[in-house]
C-alpha positions in Angstrom: 47.8 -7.3 -20.8 51.0 -9.0 -19.7 50.7 -12.4 -21.4 49.2 -15.5 -20.1 49.3 -17.1 -16.6 49.6 -20.8 -16.3 47.8 -22.3 -13.3 48.7 -25.5 -11.5 46.4 -28.3 -12.7 46.4 -30.3 -9.5 47.3 -30.0 -5.8 51.1 -30.6 -5.4 52.2 -32.0 -2.1 55.7 -31.2 -0.8 57.2 -33.2 2.0 60.8 -32.9 3.3 62.5 -36.2 4.1 64.9 -37.0 6.9 67.8 -35.9 4.7 66.1 -32.5 4.1 65.4 -33.4 0.5 62.0 -32.4 -0.9 59.6 -35.2 -2.1 56.9 -34.1 -4.5 53.6 -35.9 -5.2 50.3 -35.0 -6.9 46.9 -35.3 -5.5 45.7 -36.9 -8.8 49.0 -37.1 -10.8 47.8 -34.7 -13.5 51.3 -33.4 -14.5 54.7 -34.9 -14.8 57.6 -33.6 -12.7 61.2 -34.0 -13.9 64.1 -33.8 -11.4 67.6 -32.7 -12.5 70.2 -32.9 -9.8 72.9 -31.3 -11.9 72.0 -27.7 -12.6 73.9 -25.4 -15.0 72.3 -22.2 -13.7 72.3 -20.0 -10.6 70.3 -21.5 -7.8 68.5 -19.0 -5.5 70.1 -19.0 -2.0 66.7 -19.7 -0.3 66.0 -22.7 -2.5 66.9 -26.4 -2.5 69.8 -27.1 -4.9 67.6 -29.4 -7.0 66.1 -28.3 -10.3 62.6 -29.6 -10.7 60.6 -29.1 -13.8 57.0 -29.2 -15.0 56.7 -31.3 -18.1 53.8 -30.1 -20.2 51.9 -32.1 -22.8 51.6 -29.1 -25.1 53.8 -26.6 -26.9 53.6 -23.0 -27.8 53.7 -21.7 -31.4 54.0 -18.0 -32.4 54.2 -16.2 -35.7 57.6 -15.7 -37.4 59.9 -13.3 -35.5 58.0 -13.8 -32.2 59.3 -15.5 -29.1 58.0 -16.1 -25.7 59.4 -15.0 -22.3 58.6 -17.5 -19.6 59.0 -16.2 -16.1 58.0 -16.5 -12.5 54.5 -14.8 -12.0 55.1 -11.1 -11.6 55.2 -9.8 -8.0 54.3 -13.2 -6.5 57.1 -13.4 -3.9 54.7 -15.4 -1.6 54.9 -18.5 -3.8 57.0 -21.4 -2.3 58.9 -21.9 -5.5 60.9 -19.9 -8.0 60.7 -20.2 -11.8 63.8 -18.8 -13.6 63.1 -16.6 -16.6 64.0 -17.6 -20.2 63.2 -16.7 -23.8 62.2 -19.5 -26.2 62.2 -19.1 -30.0 58.7 -20.2 -30.2 58.4 -19.5 -34.0 60.8 -22.4 -34.7 60.3 -24.6 -31.6 57.8 -27.4 -31.6 58.5 -29.6 -28.7 56.7 -30.2 -25.4 57.4 -27.6 -22.7 59.7 -28.1 -19.8 59.4 -25.4 -17.1 62.2 -25.5 -14.5 61.6 -24.4 -10.9 63.3 -24.5 -7.6 61.5 -25.1 -4.2 62.1 -22.8 -1.3 63.8 -24.4 1.6 61.4 -23.2 4.3 58.3 -24.8 2.7 56.5 -28.1 3.2 52.9 -28.6 2.6 50.5 -28.3 -0.3 50.6 -26.0 -3.3 47.0 -25.7 -4.3 45.4 -26.3 -7.7 45.0 -23.1 -9.7 48.1 -21.5 -8.1 49.8 -19.4 -10.8 53.1 -21.2 -11.6 54.5 -19.2 -14.5 53.8 -16.4 -16.9 54.1 -16.5 -20.7 54.6 -13.2 -22.5 54.8 -13.0 -26.3 57.7 -10.7 -27.5 58.9 -9.5 -30.9 62.5 -10.4 -31.7 64.3 -8.2 -34.1 67.4 -9.1 -36.0 66.7 -12.8 -36.4 
């Protein structure tokens, strides 16, 4: 088993405006999206230079000395977005989850409900 796959809760509509900036909207407005125009991380070359983020209403909790790796779904190069990988100290963290993502430049349309959007893998962290 390679952790848990989080699936999109609602259809996400992507429209590119006249300035080539993506506009996002939900079919039913199930999740919140955060937009961070200033990004302090590498932006994939085939993506818009805007960091979006899924704001979850839940948080993860693991036993002592465990953390979680949050990453783009394994081997899903077909998805119209990219989720950067990161490790979170989930044994001490207790805040709602923010999952950053970048949209690919060549995409406009709909990302369907139940599309895998990120993977969560529990890991043991030694030396804490």
